[in-house]
C-alpha positions in Angstrom: 25.3 -8.0 51.7 21.9 -8.0 52.9 19.0 -8.5 50.5 16.1 -5.8 49.8 12.7 -6.1 51.1 10.6 -5.7 47.7 7.1 -6.9 48.5 4.7 -8.6 50.9 2.9 -10.7 48.4 -1.0 -11.9 49.0 -2.6 -14.7 47.4 -6.0 -13.3 46.4 -9.3 -14.9 45.0 -9.7 -11.2 43.2 -6.5 -9.2 43.3 -7.8 -6.2 41.9 -10.7 -6.2 44.3 -8.3 -6.8 47.6 -5.9 -4.2 45.8 -8.3 -1.5 45.8 -9.4 -2.5 49.4 -5.9 -2.0 50.6 -5.2 0.9 48.6 -8.1 2.6 50.2 -7.7 1.6 53.7 -3.6 3.2 53.3 -4.4 5.5 51.2 -2.1 4.6 49.0 -2.3 5.3 44.9 -5.6 3.5 43.3 -4.2 0.4 41.4 -4.6 0.2 37.5 -7.1 -2.3 36.6 -5.9 -5.9 35.7 -7.7 -9.0 35.7 -4.5 -10.6 36.7 -2.0 -9.8 39.7 -1.8 -6.3 41.2 0.8 -4.2 42.8 0.6 -1.7 45.2 3.4 1.1 45.7 3.4 2.7 49.0 2.4 6.4 49.3 4.3 6.6 52.7 7.3 5.3 54.6 6.2 1.8 54.4 9.3 0.7 52.4 7.7 -2.0 50.7 5.2 -2.7 47.7 2.0 -4.9 48.2 1.6 -7.4 45.5 -1.7 -9.2 45.3 -1.0 -13.1 43.5 -3.8 -15.1 41.8 -5.1 -18.2 43.5 -8.2 -20.9 43.4 -6.4 -22.0 46.5 -9.2 -21.4 49.5 -7.8 -19.5 52.9 -7.7 -22.1 55.7 -7.4 -20.9 59.3 -5.5 -17.7 60.5 -2.8 -16.5 58.6 0.8 -16.3 59.8 0.8 -12.4 59.7 -0.7 -9.6 59.5 -0.6 -5.8 59.5 -0.8 -3.4 62.9 -2.3 -0.1 61.8 -1.7 2.8 64.5 -4.3 5.3 65.5 -3.4 8.8 66.8 -6.9 9.1 68.8 -9.6 7.4 69.6 -11.7 8.9 66.9 -8.9 8.3 64.4 -9.1 4.4 65.5 -12.8 4.6 64.9 -12.6 6.4 61.4 -9.9 3.5 60.2 -12.3 0.8 61.7 -15.4 2.6 60.0 -13.4 3.3 56.1 -12.8 -0.2 56.1 -15.9 -1.7 56.8 -17.0 0.4 54.4 -14.4 -0.8 51.7 -15.4 -4.2 52.8 -14.0 -5.4 55.5 -15.6 -7.0 58.7 -15.0 -7.8 62.0 -13.4 -11.3 63.0 -12.6 -13.3 66.2 -8.9 -14.3 66.9 -9.4 -14.7 70.9 -9.4 -10.9 71.5 -11.1 -10.4 74.9 -13.5 -7.4 76.0 -10.8 -6.1 77.7 -8.6 -5.6 74.5 -8.5 -1.9 72.9 -7.4 -3.1 69.4 -10.3 -3.6 67.1 -9.6 -6.9 64.9 -11.0 -6.7 61.5 -10.8 -9.1 58.1 -10.2 -7.8 54.6 -12.8 -8.7 51.9 -11.0 -12.3 51.5 -10.5 -12.8 55.4 -7.0 -11.9 55.9 -6.7 -10.5 59.3 -5.2 -7.3 60.2 -5.8 -5.0 63.6 -6.3 -1.4 64.6 -4.2 -0.7 67.2 -5.5 1.9 70.0 -3.8 5.1 70.3 -0.9 5.3 72.7 0.6 1.9 72.1 4.4 2.8 72.8 6.0 -0.2 71.0 4.6 1.4 67.5 4.7 5.0 68.7 8.0 5.7 66.4 6.3 4.2 63.4 3.9 5.3 60.4 0.1 4.5 59.9 1.1 0.7 59.0 3.0 0.5 62.6 3.9 -3.3 62.0 3.6 -6.4 60.3 3.1 -8.8 63.3 4.3 -12.5 62.5 3.9 -16.0 64.5 7.2 -17.4 64.9 10.1 -18.3 66.7 12.8 -15.9 68.5 15.3 -17.6 66.0 13.4 -16.8 62.8 13.7 -13.0 64.1 17.4 -13.6 64.2 17.1 -14.8 60.8 15.3 -12.2 59.1 17.7 -9.4 60.8 20.5 -10.9 59.2 18.9 -11.2 56.2 17.7 -8.0 55.6 20.4 -6.2 57.4 17.6 -4.8 60.0 18.8 -4.2 63.2 16.6 -5.9 66.3 15.3 -3.1 67.8 13.4 -5.6 70.5 14.2 -8.9 71.9 12.9 -10.0 75.1 11.0 -12.8 76.4 11.2 -14.6 72.9 9.6 -12.1 71.7 11.5 -10.3 68.7 11.2 -7.1 66.2 13.5 -5.6 63.3 13.0 -2.5 61.6 14.7 -0.6 59.0 17.6 1.6 59.2 15.3 3.9 57.4 12.4 3.9 59.1 8.8 2.4 58.4 7.0 -0.7 60.2 9.0 -3.1 62.7 8.6 -6.7 61.6 7.6 -8.5 64.6 7.6 -12.2 65.9 5.7 -13.5 68.9 8.3 -16.1 69.9 5.7 -19.2 69.4 7.1 -22.1 67.5 5.4 -22.4 64.1 2.0 -24.1 64.1 1.5 -26.8 61.5 0.2 -26.0 58.2 -2.0 -27.6 55.7 -0.9 -25.7 53.1 1.3 -22.6 51.7 1.2 -19.7 53.8 -1.2 -16.9 52.4 1.1 -14.4 52.5 5.0 -14.5 52.0 7.7 -11.8 51.3 9.3 -11.2 48.1 13.3 -10.4 48.3 15.8 -8.9 45.8 19.9 -8.5 46.0 20.9 -4.9 46.1 21.8 -3.0 42.5 24.5 -5.1 41.2 23.9 -8.2 43.5 23.8 -11.9 42.4 20.9 -13.5 42.8 22.5 -17.0 43.4 25.1 -15.1 45.8 22.5 -13.9 47.8 20.4 -17.8 48.1 23.5 -19.2 49.2 24.0 -16.4 51.7 20.4 -17.1 53.1 21.2 -20.9 53.1 24.1 -20.2 55.2 21.9 -18.2 57.7 19.4 -21.2 58.1 17.0 -20.8 54.9 16.0 -23.7 52.9 16.1 -24.2 48.9 12.6 -25.2 48.0 12.1 -27.4 44.7 10.4 -26.1 41.5 6.9 -25.0 41.9 7.3 -22.3 44.7 7.4 -18.5 43.2 7.4 -16.7 40.1 9.6 -17.5 36.8 13.0 -16.1 37.4 12.5 -16.5 41.2 14.2 -18.9 43.5 11.6 -20.2 46.3 12.7 -20.5 49.6 11.8 -21.2 53.4 13.2 -19.2 56.5 13.9 -21.6 59.5 9.9 -21.8 60.7 9.2 -23.3 57.5 7.5 -19.9 56.2 8.1 -19.7 52.2 9.6 -16.2 50.8 11.3 -15.5 47.4 14.3 -14.2 46.2 13.6 -12.6 42.7 15.9 -11.5 40.0 17.8 -7.8 40.6 15.3 -5.6 39.0 
């Protein structure tokens, strides 16, 4: 059976601060005060949690994935940008041109995200969190469709997108080959076997789909660190 997408994990120097920022931007419940890792539970149809995991490693280069946040009007887009800036975001340049209608921001630790202009047809059926937009090949889009059991909702010109049958954001891949990396990705997915499922059996199924099992030191205690066909790390955690 497909694994469940449990959480998007973000490496953070200050997990509490970053969690408060994203709770404020997304309108999710404020996190409990903590000096360690922090988890946010969605207050909308996003369907997966955000986990902020403490790290001392610096952020180097642009992340391989980012959120696309939707807008219902130009005024709504301006409000989202203003709210994010008030909470500690800043404008960042990732090569966008003056003709681009979306706004690119970085959160307080520089993790990029986009506030999309109104009228975007690709995200029209999605909520405020419209997409988790990823760098990656067509093959990795196919892998994740099989891994999660989410159907392909876009497959053209090497670009792919999947979406849960229950709705929520899309996960998209631009079709480009993976970029060289000097360290671990800042973001990774936590997957869990379905209720009653077997962790090791799911790991073996993912290996058969093209994933690689990583050695010790990847993921938390009890989790199995893996990499998808493009080399992006993810973890399979025990059934919760």
